[in-house]
N, C-alpha and C positions, 0 to 999 in steps of 0.2 A: 504494500500500500504506500502511495507516495506522500501520505499525510499521517500525522498523529494528532488526535483530537483530545483535548483535556478540558472538561467543563469546570469552570470556577464554581465557588460556592454561591454564586448568583445565578439562578436558573436560566439556562439558555445562553449564557455568556461563555464562549468557547475559545480557548487558546489553540491555534492551529499551527503546527510545526510541519512545514513541507520537507520532503526529502531533497537534499541538495546533492547534485552530481558534479564533481569537480575533477579536472585533470590539468595537464600542462597547457591546454588551450584556453581554459577558463572554466565556466560553470553553467549549469542549467538547473532549473527547478520549475515545477508546475505551481501556479498560484491558485488554481481552481479546477476541479473536475466534479461535475454534478453527481455522478454515480457515487463517488467517495463521500462527498459532503452529505448527500441524502442518507447514506447508510449511517452517518454520524448524527442524524436528526436535523440537519440544516437543509430543509427541503425548498426554501424560497428560491426564486429565480432572480438574478441580478439584472437590472434594467438600465442602470446609469453608472458610469465610471468617471471618477473625479481624481484630480491631482492638485495638491496644494504644496507650496514650498515656503519656508519660513526661516528666519534667522534665529540664532540662539536667544533664548529668553522669551520667545513668543508663546503665549498661552491662547489657545483657541477653544471655545466651548463655554459652557456645556450645552450642546445642541441636541434637539430631537424634533420630530414631526408628530402631530396628533392625527388620529383617524379623520378622514379616510385615507390619509397619505402617510401613515406611520411607516418608518423605514427601519429595515435591518441593514447593517453595514459590515462589510468585510474590509478591515483596515490593515494596511501593510506599509512598511517604510523601505524605499529604494535608495535613499541617501540619508546618512546621518542617524540620529537616535532621538526618540521621543519617550516621554513618560506619559503613557496613554491611560485615560481614566474613564470608567463607566460608573454611572449612578442609577440605581433602581428607582424609577419614578412611577411605577405601577401602583395605582391607587389601592388596589386590593391585596397587595403583596405583603407577606410577613417580613420581607427584606426592604420595604420602602425606606429610602434614604440611605441605604448602605451603598458603599462604593468600593471599587477595587482598582488597582493600578497594575499595569504590565509594561515592561520595557520592550519597545519595538524598535528594531534597528536594521540597517542594511547588513550588519555583520551577523546578527542572530537569525535573520530571516523569519522571525516569528510573526504570525498574523493573529488578528483578534476578530472574532465574529461577535457583533453587538446586535442583539435582536431588538425588535420594536419594544418600546416600554422602558428604554434606558436612555439617559442623557449621556453624551459622549464629548470628550475633549482631550486635549493633549498639550504638553509643554515641550518645547524643543530644548534638549540638553546638550547637543553638539553645536558646532559652529553654524550649522544650517541643517535643514532636513527637508526631504521630499516625501510627502505622505500620499498614498493612493488609497482610495476606498471605492468599493462597488456598493451600490445601494439597491434595495429590493423594490423601491418605488422612486419615481422621479421627484426632483426638488419641487416643492409647492410652497411658495412664499406665504400663502394664506394659512398654511398648516404649521409653519415653522414656529418653534418655541425654544426656550432656553432657561437655564438656571445660572445665576451669577457664579462664576468660577471661584470666587472668594467667599462663598456662603459660610459663615462661621459655624452653622449647625452641621455642615459636612466635615469641616476641619481637614480638608485635603492638604497634605504637606507638599505643595508644589515645590519642585527643586529649583527655585529661582528667587533671587532677592528683589530684583526690580523687573517684574514681568512687563512685557509689551503686549497690550491687549487692545483690540479694536474698540472703537466707540460703541458699536452695537453690542459687543460682548460685555461691556461695562454697564449696560443698562438692563440686562436680564434681571428678573426678580429672584429673591431668595426662594428656596425650595418650598417653604411654608406658604408662599404667595402665588405659586404657579398654578396655571390651569391644569388640574389633575389629569393625568393620563389614564384613560379607561380602556 
């Protein structure tokens, strides 16, 4: 199998480790194969592919979309390293408000599947990073939501002293104030 799947203690959030093939010419890896992902319980189809690049210290997030446009995301890093964070925002979840972080990098080739119902964000810890993510629904601005990255109730220990955050990401509400995800 070209992938190893490890579900975190947040239901549906899966760390995906692809098998890397390397020799003197370079390397090769698969980033997605539906048959393997579906056997691991990730049955959604990806319909949009995005790439962002950021400098060291950038924090992006915590983003999500509500129904009918809720998104699952398969996140990977092709350049640099990020501290990637998911937060359970499902209204009926016993894990509501819990978060987990995973290091994603070009070196470790680790990917993260973030199902609908979770906020997602990351912090660039290398000099720069390029982050790719496939989504299960298309971007829909009317369904876009977020939680402020610095919410004290979450107490996420972002690995940066002076974060660079977009104006939009600085205006998201705290978790207790968000439109609840159902």
